[in-house]
N, CA and C of each residue as an Amber inpcrd file, in Angstrom:
protein
   750
  89.1390000 107.4000000 100.6520000  89.1340000 106.8750000 102.0960000
  89.3220000 107.7120000 102.9280000  88.4330000 107.7480000 104.3190000
  88.4690000 108.7910000 105.4050000  88.7120000 107.8640000 106.4550000
  89.8650000 107.3820000 106.7100000  90.1740000 106.2760000 107.8080000
  91.3660000 106.7710000 108.3540000  91.4810000 106.3980000 109.5600000
  92.7200000 107.0070000 110.4440000  93.5350000 106.1250000 110.8070000
  94.6340000 105.9050000 110.9950000  95.5190000 104.4860000 111.3010000
  96.4780000 105.1650000 112.3860000  96.7850000 104.5530000 113.3670000
  97.6440000 104.6420000 114.3590000  98.6710000 103.7420000 114.3610000
  99.8580000 104.0710000 114.1350000 101.1540000 102.8270000 114.2200000
 101.9760000 103.1990000 115.1140000 102.1180000 102.5410000 116.1640000
 103.0740000 102.5870000 117.4280000 104.5800000 101.9550000 116.6980000
 105.6110000 102.3520000 117.2560000 106.8550000 102.1580000 117.0620000
 107.0440000 102.6570000 115.4870000 106.5020000 103.5500000 115.1400000
 106.5220000 104.1670000 113.5710000 107.4650000 104.9460000 112.9990000
 108.7150000 104.8740000 113.8130000 109.9590000 105.6110000 113.5900000
 110.8350000 105.0580000 112.7090000 110.7760000 103.7740000 112.6860000
 111.8980000 102.8400000 111.9360000 111.3040000 101.4680000 111.5910000
 112.0500000 100.6770000 110.6690000 111.5320000  99.3290000 110.5830000
 110.2590000  98.9680000 110.1840000 109.5620000  97.9170000 110.5650000
 108.3230000  97.8920000 110.1270000 107.0400000  98.6810000 110.2360000
 107.1500000  99.5940000 111.4860000 106.3470000 100.5810000 111.7870000
 106.4600000 101.6900000 110.6820000 107.7000000 102.0500000 110.1900000
 107.7110000 103.1870000 109.2280000 107.3150000 102.5380000 107.8660000
 107.7970000 101.4340000 107.5390000 107.1090000 100.8080000 106.3810000
 105.7410000 100.8580000 106.1770000 104.9730000 100.4000000 107.5670000
 103.7390000 100.2520000 107.3250000 102.9960000 101.5630000 107.1780000
 103.4220000 102.5020000 107.8750000 102.7550000 104.1360000 108.0090000
 103.0560000 104.2810000 106.3860000 104.1430000 104.0880000 105.7320000
 104.2220000 104.7860000 104.3240000 103.2910000 103.9450000 103.5310000
 103.1940000 102.9960000 103.5920000 102.4060000 101.7990000 102.9020000
 100.7050000 102.4730000 103.0370000 100.3730000 102.7300000 104.2750000
  99.0100000 102.8250000 104.5440000  98.9190000 104.4650000 104.0200000
  99.7700000 105.2290000 104.0070000  99.7820000 106.5400000 103.6410000
  99.5910000 106.6490000 101.8820000 100.2080000 105.8140000 101.2760000
 100.2430000 105.4670000 100.0640000  99.0550000 105.0620000  99.6940000
  98.2290000 104.2460000 100.2630000  96.8790000 103.6540000  99.8550000
  95.7350000 104.3090000 100.2590000  95.9550000 105.7780000 100.9910000
  94.9960000 106.6940000 101.1370000  94.4850000 106.7990000 102.6360000
  95.0410000 106.1120000 103.5290000  95.1430000 106.3440000 105.0910000
  95.5620000 107.3020000 105.5620000  94.7560000 108.2200000 106.5570000
  95.4710000 109.4180000 107.2450000  95.9760000 108.1570000 108.4750000
  97.4460000 109.0320000 108.5190000  98.2310000 108.2570000 109.5610000
  98.9690000 108.9830000 110.5120000  98.9560000 108.4370000 111.7160000
  99.6110000 108.9840000 112.8030000 100.7470000 108.2070000 113.3740000
 101.8460000 108.5150000 113.3810000 103.1430000 107.4380000 113.7920000
 103.3430000 107.9820000 115.2400000 103.5240000 106.9830000 116.0260000
 103.9780000 107.2780000 117.4870000 105.0850000 106.3720000 118.0220000
 105.9480000 107.1110000 118.8450000 106.9510000 106.3080000 119.3890000
 107.7950000 107.2720000 120.1400000 108.7770000 106.7630000 121.0140000
 109.2840000 107.3260000 121.9830000 110.1150000 108.7180000 121.5780000
 111.0760000 108.5540000 120.5010000 111.7750000 109.8140000 120.1780000
 111.2380000 110.5890000 119.1820000 111.0060000 111.8200000 119.6460000
 109.9970000 113.0400000 118.8300000 110.9330000 113.2590000 117.5880000
 112.1370000 113.5260000 117.8730000 113.1110000 113.9760000 116.7300000
 113.2070000 113.0350000 115.6570000 113.1140000 111.6130000 115.7160000
 113.0310000 110.6340000 115.0400000 111.8940000 110.6540000 113.9550000
 110.7140000 110.7380000 114.9140000 109.4950000 110.7140000 114.0720000
 109.1490000 112.2280000 113.5470000 109.7340000 113.2150000 113.7460000
 109.5030000 114.5870000 113.0330000 110.2960000 114.5070000 111.5400000
 111.7800000 113.5660000 111.8640000 112.3490000 113.2080000 110.6730000
 111.5670000 112.4560000 109.5480000 111.3460000 111.3740000 110.0940000
 110.6210000 110.3710000 109.3360000 109.2980000 110.6860000 108.4470000
 108.6050000 111.5000000 109.3020000 107.1100000 112.2430000 109.0620000
 107.2680000 113.1360000 107.6770000 108.3140000 113.5810000 107.1880000
 108.6110000 114.3980000 106.3300000 108.5380000 113.4050000 104.9170000
 108.4760000 112.1100000 104.9790000 108.6000000 111.2070000 103.8380000
 107.2310000 110.5560000 103.8940000 106.0840000 110.9710000 104.7660000
 105.1420000 110.4880000 104.5590000 103.9110000 111.5150000 104.6440000
 103.2350000 111.8480000 103.4420000 102.3800000 112.8230000 103.0400000
 101.3910000 113.0030000 104.0260000 101.1700000 114.0540000 104.7250000
 100.1840000 114.5370000 105.5930000 100.1740000 113.3010000 107.1630000
 101.1590000 112.9020000 107.2390000 101.5590000 112.2450000 108.5430000
 101.6620000 113.1870000 109.9130000 100.9520000 112.7020000 110.8860000
 100.7990000 113.4200000 112.0150000 101.8880000 112.5370000 113.1900000
 102.5120000 113.0640000 113.9790000 103.1810000 112.4790000 114.9070000
 102.5650000 112.6000000 116.1950000 102.9960000 111.3650000 116.9570000
 102.5600000 111.4760000 118.4360000 103.6950000 110.9480000 119.3710000
 104.3920000 111.4080000 120.1920000 105.1760000 110.8910000 121.0870000
 104.4550000 110.3790000 122.1020000 105.3080000 109.0840000 122.3300000
 104.3890000 108.0990000 123.0900000 105.3590000 106.6540000 123.6050000
 105.4890000 106.5090000 124.9740000 105.7880000 105.4890000 125.2800000
 104.9510000 104.5780000 125.7620000 104.3010000 103.2980000 125.1770000
 103.1210000 102.6140000 125.1110000 103.2210000 102.1630000 126.5500000
 104.3500000 101.6570000 127.1000000 104.3590000 101.0960000 128.2960000
 103.8160000 102.0810000 129.5590000 103.6290000 103.3160000 129.1890000
 103.0710000 104.1290000 130.3380000 101.5620000 104.2440000 130.3350000
 101.0010000 103.6710000 131.2100000  99.6030000 103.1730000 131.2290000
  98.8450000 104.4440000 131.2820000  99.3500000 105.5890000 132.2020000
  98.6390000 106.9060000 132.2170000  98.6060000 107.7180000 130.9810000
 100.1800000 107.7830000 130.3400000 100.1470000 108.4110000 129.0530000
  99.5270000 107.9340000 127.8770000  98.8620000 106.5410000 127.8040000
  98.4800000 106.4410000 126.5500000  97.3460000 106.8060000 126.3200000
  96.0550000 106.6320000 127.3260000  94.9800000 107.4490000 126.6720000
  94.7130000 108.8160000 126.6500000  95.8000000 109.4460000 126.9020000
  95.7650000 111.0490000 126.6230000  96.3270000 111.0540000 125.4910000
  97.4190000 110.3000000 124.9470000  97.9790000 110.6330000 123.5620000
  96.8300000 110.3340000 122.5020000  95.8910000 109.1050000 123.0140000
  94.6840000 108.9830000 121.9410000  93.8440000 109.9460000 121.7750000
  93.5930000 110.4070000 123.0860000  92.7560000 111.6820000 123.1030000
  93.1430000 112.7400000 122.3780000  94.5280000 113.1070000 122.4350000
  94.8200000 114.2620000 121.5290000  94.8640000 113.7460000 119.8130000
  95.4640000 112.4600000 119.6790000  95.2580000 111.9820000 118.2990000
  93.8910000 112.0890000 117.5930000  92.8240000 111.8060000 118.3880000
  91.5160000 111.6610000 117.6700000  91.0040000 113.1890000 117.9980000
  91.3640000 114.2560000 118.4990000  90.9070000 115.5830000 118.5110000
  91.7740000 116.0600000 117.3760000  93.0540000 115.5850000 117.0590000
  93.6950000 116.5240000 115.9720000  93.4330000 115.6750000 114.8000000
  92.9750000 114.4730000 114.6190000  93.1620000 113.6950000 113.2120000
  91.6590000 112.7440000 113.1100000  90.8220000 112.9370000 114.1140000
  89.7320000 112.1780000 113.7650000  89.9730000 110.8960000 114.5110000
  88.6220000 110.0060000 114.4420000  88.5810000 108.5000000 115.1010000
  89.5190000 107.7340000 114.3910000  90.1480000 106.7870000 115.4710000
  91.2740000 105.8490000 114.9300000  90.2330000 104.6300000 114.2750000
  90.6650000 104.1400000 113.0420000  89.8330000 103.1620000 112.7460000
  90.6920000 101.8150000 112.4640000  92.4400000 102.2140000 112.4080000
  93.0710000 101.1270000 112.4330000  94.2150000 101.3870000 113.3260000
  94.4520000 100.4310000 114.3520000  95.7900000 100.3580000 115.4020000
  96.7120000  99.2460000 115.0190000  97.6320000  99.7890000 114.8760000
  98.9180000  98.6880000 114.6330000  99.8680000  99.0200000 115.9840000
  99.9230000  97.7510000 116.5460000 100.8010000  97.8690000 117.4310000
 102.0230000  97.0240000 117.2960000 102.8550000  98.1730000 117.0510000
 104.1740000  97.4630000 116.5520000 105.3300000  97.6890000 117.4710000
 105.1230000  98.6360000 118.3740000 106.4260000  98.8610000 119.1520000
 106.7920000  97.7630000 119.9190000 108.2520000  97.7390000 120.3420000
 108.5800000  96.6550000 120.8230000 110.3480000  96.6880000 120.7350000
 110.8940000  95.7860000 121.2650000 112.4560000  95.7260000 121.6590000
 112.9340000  94.2660000 121.4660000 113.8640000  93.9010000 121.7340000
 114.5430000  92.7100000 121.6870000 115.6590000  92.5690000 122.7380000
 115.3430000  91.6260000 123.7440000 116.4390000  91.1490000 124.5940000
 116.8400000  89.8260000 124.3690000 118.1950000  89.5710000 124.1540000
 118.9070000  88.4720000 123.9480000 119.7490000  88.0590000 125.3090000
 119.2740000  86.7490000 125.6720000 120.2250000  86.4450000 126.7870000
 119.9330000  85.0540000 127.3180000 120.8350000  84.0730000 127.6340000
 120.4320000  82.7980000 128.0470000 119.3180000  82.9850000 129.2930000
 118.7630000  82.0140000 129.3850000 117.4920000  81.8000000 130.3570000
 117.8710000  81.9290000 131.8110000 118.9590000  81.6160000 132.4080000
 119.4900000  81.9510000 133.3740000 120.3070000  83.2250000 133.7240000
 120.2730000  83.7810000 132.8200000 121.0490000  84.9990000 132.8860000
 119.7820000  86.0430000 132.6760000 118.6670000  85.8220000 132.3820000
 117.5220000  86.8240000 131.7410000 117.0730000  87.2880000 133.4750000
 117.3200000  88.6310000 133.8450000 116.8540000  89.1100000 134.8030000
 115.3060000  89.5700000 134.8360000 114.8120000  89.6210000 136.1180000
 113.5290000  89.7570000 136.5460000 113.3070000  91.3290000 135.7470000
 113.9500000  92.3840000 135.7180000 113.6950000  93.4230000 135.3540000
 113.8880000  93.1160000 133.6450000 114.3310000  92.3970000 132.9640000
 114.4820000  92.1180000 131.4530000 113.0730000  91.3770000 131.3200000
 112.8280000  90.3910000 131.9810000 111.3450000  89.9410000 131.8350000
 110.3730000  91.0220000 131.7900000 110.2500000  91.8240000 132.6990000
 109.3000000  92.8580000 132.7070000 109.4350000  93.3960000 131.7080000
 110.3690000  93.9240000 131.2700000 110.4450000  94.7770000 129.9400000
 110.2540000  94.3070000 128.7650000 110.2460000  93.1340000 128.5800000
 109.5050000  92.2930000 127.5780000 108.3030000  92.4900000 127.5740000
 107.7660000  91.9530000 128.6300000 106.0240000  92.0270000 128.7230000
 105.7200000  93.2150000 128.8250000 106.0190000  94.0820000 129.1850000
 105.4990000  95.3040000 129.3870000 105.2180000  96.1010000 127.8610000
 106.3760000  96.1000000 126.9880000 106.5840000  96.7630000 125.7250000
 105.4830000  95.7380000 124.7160000 105.6460000  94.4860000 124.9210000
 104.9940000  93.9790000 124.0450000 103.5880000  93.3140000 124.0410000
 103.4220000  92.9340000 125.4360000 101.9280000  92.4700000 125.6950000
 101.2410000  94.0300000 126.6230000 101.5190000  94.2050000 127.6270000
 100.9710000  95.6160000 128.0450000 100.9110000  96.7930000 127.2130000
 102.0210000  97.0370000 126.3450000 102.0010000  98.1880000 125.8290000
 100.7220000  98.1490000 124.4180000 100.4570000  96.8080000 124.1230000
  99.6440000  96.6640000 123.1370000  98.1970000  96.6710000 123.8940000
  98.1410000  96.2280000 125.0320000  96.8030000  96.4190000 125.6530000
  96.5250000  97.7270000 126.1060000  97.4440000  98.6210000 126.7000000
  97.0330000 100.0040000 126.9580000  96.4890000 100.8220000 125.4240000
  97.2150000 100.4820000 124.6000000  96.6960000 101.2330000 123.1770000
  95.4120000 100.6500000 122.6340000  95.0200000  99.2550000 122.9890000
  93.8580000  98.6370000 122.3120000  92.7060000  99.1760000 123.6010000
  93.0840000  99.1900000 124.7120000  91.9420000  99.8920000 125.6240000
  91.7320000 101.2030000 125.2160000  92.5540000 101.8190000 124.8070000
  92.3190000 103.3880000 124.1340000  91.5960000 103.4290000 123.0490000
  91.9540000 102.5910000 121.9880000  91.1750000 102.6410000 120.9670000
  89.8680000 102.1030000 120.5910000  89.6330000 100.8030000 121.6290000
  88.3800000 100.2750000 121.2290000  87.1580000 100.5080000 121.3020000
  87.0810000 101.6520000 122.3710000  85.8650000 101.8270000 122.7000000
  85.3760000 102.8140000 121.4610000  85.7420000 103.6460000 120.9320000
  85.4790000 104.3250000 119.7300000  85.2940000 103.6870000 118.4800000
  86.2230000 102.4390000 118.3850000  85.6390000 101.4420000 117.0940000
  84.5450000 100.8180000 117.2650000  84.1530000 100.6050000 118.5570000
  82.8110000  99.9130000 119.0090000  81.5510000 100.9510000 118.4730000
  81.7410000 102.0410000 119.0550000  80.8240000 103.0330000 118.6200000
  80.7460000 103.0910000 117.1730000  81.7880000 103.0230000 116.5360000
  81.7590000 103.6020000 115.0030000  81.2780000 102.2300000 114.0520000
  81.2890000 101.0820000 114.7770000  80.9120000  99.8090000 114.2510000
  81.8810000  99.1860000 113.2320000  83.2070000  99.4980000 113.0930000
  84.1750000  99.3200000 112.4700000  85.6170000  99.5940000 112.7990000
  86.4440000  98.3620000 112.8080000  87.6990000  98.6360000 113.1100000
  88.9010000  97.7000000 112.9060000  90.0720000  97.8490000 113.0030000
  91.0450000  96.8620000 112.7800000  92.1030000  97.1320000 113.9890000
  92.6990000  96.0220000 114.3080000  93.7330000  96.0350000 115.4370000
  94.5050000  94.9880000 114.7470000  95.7500000  95.2000000 114.3470000
  97.0020000  94.5020000 114.0270000  98.1810000  94.5310000 115.1090000
  98.3750000  93.5010000 115.5990000  99.5370000  93.1170000 116.3410000
 100.7070000  92.5510000 115.6210000 101.8090000  93.5090000 115.7640000
 103.2040000  92.8710000 115.0520000 103.6310000  91.8110000 115.9540000
 103.7310000  90.6140000 115.8500000 104.1650000  89.6660000 116.7280000
 105.5870000  89.1900000 116.0610000 105.5660000  87.8480000 115.8940000
 106.8990000  87.2220000 115.5250000 106.5800000  85.6200000 115.2990000
 107.3290000  85.2120000 114.5260000 107.5540000  83.8780000 114.5940000
 107.9690000  83.1900000 115.9180000 108.3290000  84.1290000 116.8920000
 108.9460000  83.6770000 118.1400000 107.5350000  83.5430000 119.0220000
 106.3970000  84.1240000 118.3880000 105.1420000  83.7490000 119.0540000
 104.6440000  82.3440000 118.6230000 105.4420000  81.8380000 117.6610000
 104.5530000  80.3150000 117.2050000 105.4920000  79.2260000 117.5780000
 107.0860000  79.9050000 117.6340000 107.9390000  78.6460000 117.9260000
 108.9150000  79.2770000 119.2030000 109.8360000  78.3260000 119.4300000
 110.9110000  78.9740000 120.4230000 112.4150000  79.4930000 119.7920000
 112.9310000  80.1860000 120.3510000 114.2780000  80.4250000 119.9750000
 115.3190000  80.3660000 120.9740000 116.3240000  79.8890000 120.8100000
 117.2020000  80.0570000 122.0570000 117.6250000  81.4220000 122.3780000
 118.0760000  81.5630000 123.7000000 118.1230000  82.9730000 124.0550000
 117.6670000  84.0720000 124.1750000 116.0900000  83.5840000 123.7840000
 115.3400000  84.7350000 123.5980000 113.9590000  84.3320000 124.5230000
 114.2520000  83.6380000 125.6400000 113.1850000  83.4410000 126.2550000
 111.9450000  84.3190000 126.8560000 112.6830000  85.5160000 127.1660000
 111.6490000  86.6880000 127.4640000 111.0230000  87.3670000 126.4490000
 111.4410000  87.4300000 125.3660000 111.0520000  87.9740000 124.1460000
 109.8870000  86.7570000 123.4870000 110.2840000  85.3760000 123.3520000
 109.4250000  84.7670000 122.8230000 108.2020000  84.2900000 123.5980000
 108.4800000  84.3790000 125.0030000 107.1340000  84.3700000 125.6970000
 106.2200000  85.3860000 125.9450000 106.8700000  86.8210000 125.5330000
 106.1080000  87.8730000 125.2720000 105.1370000  87.6510000 124.0690000
 105.7030000  87.3250000 122.7230000 105.1490000  87.3530000 121.6480000
 104.0930000  86.1950000 121.6390000 104.3950000  85.0070000 122.3710000
 103.2800000  84.0770000 122.4410000 102.2800000  84.7390000 123.4280000
 102.1730000  85.4280000 124.1270000 101.3410000  86.2050000 125.0330000
 100.5050000  86.9620000 124.4450000 101.2460000  87.8100000 123.2300000
 100.3170000  88.7750000 122.4920000  99.3550000  87.9230000 121.5440000
 100.1450000  86.6910000 121.0690000  99.0570000  86.3320000 120.2020000
  98.0820000  85.5620000 120.8050000  98.2460000  84.9750000 121.6810000
  97.2580000  84.6040000 122.7260000  96.1340000  85.9550000 122.9510000
  96.6050000  86.8010000 123.4270000  95.7150000  87.8530000 123.6350000
  94.9980000  88.2800000 122.4070000  95.4110000  88.2350000 121.3900000
  95.1780000  88.4440000 119.7970000  93.7180000  87.6640000 119.3540000
  93.9480000  86.1090000 119.9430000  92.9710000  85.4340000 119.5440000
  91.8200000  85.4460000 120.5010000  91.9190000  85.7420000 121.7070000
  91.1040000  85.7520000 122.8420000  90.0290000  87.1150000 122.3660000
  90.7480000  88.4340000 122.0010000  90.0730000  89.5330000 121.7780000
  88.9850000  89.6020000 120.5500000  89.6910000  88.8740000 119.6270000
  89.1550000  88.6000000 118.4640000  87.7110000  87.9380000 118.7490000
  87.5990000  86.7890000 119.5230000  86.5040000  86.2440000 119.6800000
  85.4130000  87.3380000 120.3170000  86.1980000  88.0170000 121.4210000
  85.0750000  89.1840000 121.9610000  84.5360000  90.2370000 121.2820000
  85.2000000  90.4180000 120.2480000  84.5370000  91.6450000 119.1920000
  84.1460000  91.1250000 118.0840000  84.0290000  89.6420000 117.4700000
  83.5140000  89.1550000 116.3310000  82.3390000  89.5620000 115.8190000
  81.3220000  90.3620000 116.8880000  79.9470000  90.5250000 115.9300000
  80.3300000  92.0290000 115.8770000  81.2130000  92.8210000 116.1290000
  81.1260000  94.3690000 116.3180000  81.7550000  95.0190000 115.3630000
  81.9560000  94.4130000 113.9460000  82.6060000  94.9250000 113.0290000
  84.0560000  95.2590000 113.0230000  84.8730000  94.8890000 114.2510000
  86.1080000  94.7950000 114.3350000  86.7190000  93.3280000 114.2250000
  87.9970000  93.7160000 113.6200000  88.6800000  92.1880000 113.4990000
  90.1360000  92.6910000 114.5010000  90.5650000  91.5520000 115.0340000
  91.7300000  91.5840000 115.7470000  92.6930000  90.2830000 115.2850000
  94.0020000  90.8500000 114.4680000  94.7240000  89.9660000 113.9580000
  96.1480000  90.4230000 114.2980000  97.2880000  89.2070000 114.2010000
  98.4630000  89.2240000 114.3180000  99.2720000  88.7890000 113.2000000
 100.3650000  89.7200000 112.8530000 101.4000000  89.4420000 111.7410000
 102.9260000  88.9340000 112.5080000 103.3490000  87.7400000 112.1090000
 104.3520000  87.0930000 112.7090000 105.6520000  86.9630000 111.6040000
 106.1440000  88.4300000 111.6850000 107.5200000  88.3090000 110.6870000
 108.4690000  87.1490000 111.3890000 109.2730000  86.6640000 110.1830000
 110.6830000  86.0440000 110.9090000 111.6080000  87.2310000 110.8760000
 112.9260000  86.9100000 110.5100000 113.9490000  87.9780000 110.8670000
 113.4940000  88.9860000 109.5190000 113.4660000  90.0710000 110.1860000
 113.2740000  91.3980000 108.9710000 114.5020000  92.0670000 108.9990000
 114.8240000  92.7640000 107.7580000 115.9020000  93.5640000 107.5260000
 115.7660000  94.7510000 108.3970000 115.8170000  95.0470000 109.4360000
 115.7280000  96.3080000 110.1340000 116.7920000  96.7030000 111.0310000
 116.8660000  97.6870000 111.7460000 118.0820000  98.1780000 112.8420000
 118.2130000  97.1550000 113.7250000 117.1840000  96.5390000 114.2830000
 117.3820000  95.6210000 115.2360000 118.2900000  94.1600000 114.8950000
 117.8210000  93.8030000 113.6860000 118.5260000  93.0840000 113.1420000
 119.7930000  93.3750000 112.9690000 120.2730000  94.6130000 112.3480000
 121.7900000  94.9900000 112.1930000 122.4230000  94.7100000 113.2370000
 121.8630000  95.3600000 114.5080000 122.6640000  95.3220000 115.8580000
 122.9910000  93.8600000 115.9540000 121.8470000  92.8900000 115.9670000
 121.9530000  91.5480000 116.2620000 123.6210000  90.9400000 115.2680000
 123.0240000  91.3560000 114.0420000 124.2000000  91.0390000 113.2240000
 125.6230000  91.3610000 113.6940000 125.9150000  92.8230000 114.2860000
 127.1110000  93.2170000 114.3980000 127.7370000  92.4780000 115.5940000
 126.5310000  92.3390000 116.9760000 127.1130000  91.5010000 117.8890000
 127.4110000  90.1550000 117.6620000 126.5600000  89.2270000 116.7010000
 127.1480000  88.2830000 116.5330000 128.5310000  87.7620000 115.8890000
 128.6510000  88.9850000 114.9580000 129.8760000  88.9470000 114.0830000
 131.1090000  89.1700000 115.2430000 130.8510000  90.0490000 116.1280000
 132.0290000  90.3160000 117.0370000 132.1760000  89.2660000 117.9210000
 130.8540000  88.2940000 118.5080000 131.1570000  87.3770000 119.2930000
 131.9760000  85.9410000 118.4210000 131.5950000  85.7080000 117.0930000
 132.1780000  84.5990000 116.6080000 133.3800000  85.2940000 115.8440000
 133.6270000  86.4160000 115.8980000 135.1720000  86.8880000 115.2320000
 134.8230000  86.5870000 113.4830000 133.7070000  86.9520000 112.9910000
 133.5690000  86.4730000 111.6470000 133.0470000  87.8220000 110.8730000
 132.9640000  87.7520000 109.7000000 132.6590000  88.8430000 109.1730000
 130.8940000  89.5700000 109.1320000 130.9840000  90.6800000 108.8970000
 129.2920000  90.9230000 109.0160000 128.5070000  90.0070000 107.9000000
 129.0760000  89.8490000 106.8850000 128.0670000  89.4630000 105.8280000
 128.1240000  87.5120000 106.3140000 128.9660000  87.1320000 106.9660000
 128.8110000  85.7640000 107.2990000 127.6360000  85.7920000 108.6810000
 127.7100000  86.5260000 109.2270000 126.7970000  86.8380000 110.4070000
 125.3320000  86.8900000 110.0500000 125.2460000  88.0580000 109.0820000
 123.9700000  88.2950000 108.3780000 123.2840000  86.8730000 107.5860000
 124.2400000  86.0490000 106.8050000 123.9420000  85.0750000 106.3870000
 123.3510000  83.9570000 107.4630000 123.6680000  83.7890000 108.8000000
 123.3710000  82.8280000 109.7630000 121.6780000  83.1510000 110.0400000
 121.4930000  84.6770000 110.0370000 119.9570000  84.9000000 110.2140000
 119.1190000  84.8660000 108.8920000 119.8330000  85.1160000 108.0180000
 118.9900000  84.5840000 106.4840000 118.6640000  83.1810000 106.5400000
 119.6350000  82.1040000 107.0460000 119.5440000  81.0740000 106.6840000
 118.2830000  80.1150000 107.3610000 117.6330000  80.9100000 108.3250000
 116.5250000  80.4800000 109.1220000 115.1660000  80.4850000 108.2250000
 115.2370000  81.3550000 107.2560000 114.4090000  81.5790000 106.0770000
 114.3740000  80.4960000 105.0660000 113.4860000  79.8400000 104.8680000
 113.8680000  78.8910000 104.1470000 114.1160000  79.3530000 102.3570000
 113.8380000  80.6040000 102.3860000 114.0380000  81.4540000 101.0210000
 115.5520000  81.7200000 101.0660000 116.1260000  81.6370000 102.1880000
 117.5110000  82.2090000 102.2550000 117.8890000  83.7000000 102.2650000
 116.8670000  84.3600000 102.7300000 117.1420000  85.8170000 102.9410000
 116.2110000  86.5030000 104.0590000 116.4970000  87.6860000 104.3660000
 116.0060000  88.4680000 105.3240000 114.5380000  89.0420000 104.7130000
 113.4090000  89.0490000 105.5000000 112.0510000  89.6940000 104.9170000
 112.0940000  91.1320000 105.1490000 111.6580000  91.5430000 103.9040000
 111.7540000  93.0150000 103.9210000 110.7680000  93.8960000 104.6720000
 110.8270000  94.8690000 105.3330000 109.8840000  95.5850000 106.0340000
 108.5080000  95.6410000 105.2980000 108.8070000  96.1050000 104.0670000
 107.5440000  96.6300000 103.2450000 106.7310000  95.1850000 102.9220000
 107.4090000  94.0810000 102.9370000 106.6190000  92.7790000 102.8370000
 105.4600000  92.6250000 104.0770000 106.0070000  92.9700000 105.1870000
 105.2020000  92.7450000 106.4100000 104.3400000  93.9110000 106.4930000
 104.5350000  95.0280000 105.7800000 103.4710000  96.0980000 105.6510000
 102.5230000  95.8210000 104.8750000 102.5890000  94.9880000 103.8300000
 101.6820000  94.5000000 102.8090000 100.7020000  93.6420000 103.5210000
 101.1790000  92.8910000 104.5360000 100.1960000  91.9420000 105.4590000
  99.2490000  92.8180000 106.0830000  99.8390000  93.9320000 106.7060000
  99.1940000  94.7860000 107.8710000  98.2440000  95.6220000 106.6410000
  98.3420000  95.7980000 105.4260000  97.5550000  96.3410000 104.7880000
  96.2850000  95.6390000 104.0550000  96.6180000  94.5310000 104.0670000
  95.5510000  93.6390000 103.6270000  94.4590000  93.3900000 104.9010000
  95.0840000  93.0580000 105.9450000  94.4230000  92.7640000 107.0910000
  93.5430000  93.9680000 107.4850000  93.7900000  95.1340000 107.0190000
  93.1390000  96.2640000 107.4070000  92.2550000  96.7710000 106.3640000
  92.0700000  95.9600000 105.2020000  91.2180000  96.1820000 104.2560000
  89.7940000  95.7290000 104.6940000  88.7410000  96.1420000 103.9110000
  87.3870000  95.6260000 103.8770000  87.1570000  94.4340000 103.6220000
  88.2750000  93.9700000 102.5140000  88.2960000  92.3890000 101.7380000
  88.3000000  91.5490000 102.9040000  89.2630000  91.9840000 103.8830000
  89.7960000  91.0150000 104.8770000  88.5650000  90.9500000 106.2800000
  87.6740000  91.3000000 105.9600000  86.4620000  91.3050000 107.0960000
  86.2980000  89.9700000 107.7650000  86.3240000  89.0230000 106.9930000
  86.1370000  87.6010000 107.7060000  87.3730000  87.0790000 108.2300000
  88.5260000  87.7100000 108.1050000  89.8390000  87.3080000 108.6990000
  89.8720000  87.8740000 110.1820000  89.6570000  86.7830000 111.1380000
  89.9580000  87.3580000 112.3290000  90.6140000  86.6650000 113.3300000
  91.4540000  86.7330000 114.2610000  91.9840000  85.9790000 114.9930000
  93.0570000  85.0370000 114.6880000  94.0120000  85.6340000 113.4970000
  94.5700000  84.5130000 112.9440000  96.3450000  85.1730000 113.4310000
  97.1650000  84.4230000 113.2270000  98.4590000  84.7460000 113.4980000
  99.0380000  84.4080000 112.0090000  99.1920000  85.6420000 111.4660000
  99.8670000  85.3100000 110.0910000 101.3260000  85.3570000 110.0070000
 102.0140000  84.1000000 109.4890000 103.4010000  84.0890000 109.0830000
 103.9180000  85.0480000 107.8520000 104.9790000  85.7590000 108.1090000
 105.4410000  86.2410000 107.0070000 106.9500000  86.0860000 107.1180000
 107.2290000  84.8760000 106.4380000 108.6940000  84.2240000 106.8530000
 109.3940000  83.2750000 105.9100000 108.6690000  83.3070000 104.8340000
 109.0650000  82.4000000 103.7650000 109.1740000  81.1370000 103.8770000
 108.1940000  80.4770000 104.7860000 107.8840000  79.0230000 104.9140000
 108.6290000  78.7360000 106.0900000 109.1900000  79.6190000 107.2970000
 109.8390000  79.0740000 108.3770000 109.0640000  78.3790000 109.0900000
 107.5410000  78.9900000 109.3080000 106.4190000  78.1600000 110.0400000
 105.3760000  78.1790000 109.0740000 104.3160000  77.7120000 109.6080000
 103.1060000  77.4610000 108.9380000 101.8930000  77.9490000 109.6590000
């Protein structure tokens, strides 16, 4: 295989697991993220990986970063938009700045990267775009209104773009994990445990209980879904929002 994958938010969690899975499957991988030191550290575990420091919310920096990446590692065949963060707050206490932050990273961040990658994919007649959304893009969650709205918007954009490129050899899909065993969840568990004055184990069980399987999803399980959507065999799969959540949503 001589295909190049660009993974945003590749320094940890789902992004890192995805980069590892792609490299193991023979893809050339570029991992992008805001913290260069972290990228350099994790890239040591990914054979041949290239790093690209990048803040996806910076509309001017994204095109230049993609030009650098293509010049160094070749055309991008797969774009995985994974960069993101979570702000938890009741609706009435969610500030305008927090709304902007969620929409900027989850929606506009993906838009910036797609706009930078799409022309070359069209020119090559083949491409895969996979947006890492969330079950929060399919249902609602209390105290996560800005995050939920951003993920719903990301899925809507995914479906619209999929129709626009349907005859070009490019597919656009979203993967919607439930609660995944990552640093973000570890932080949320710690905050819940402190607020409820309970053990970390009990707080973690609260998140696991949302999944009908009674557990947190593994990052590698999300990566496996991305790997399939990126394959030739998934060429007819376009515009879907694929839950990876143990049956939480369908």
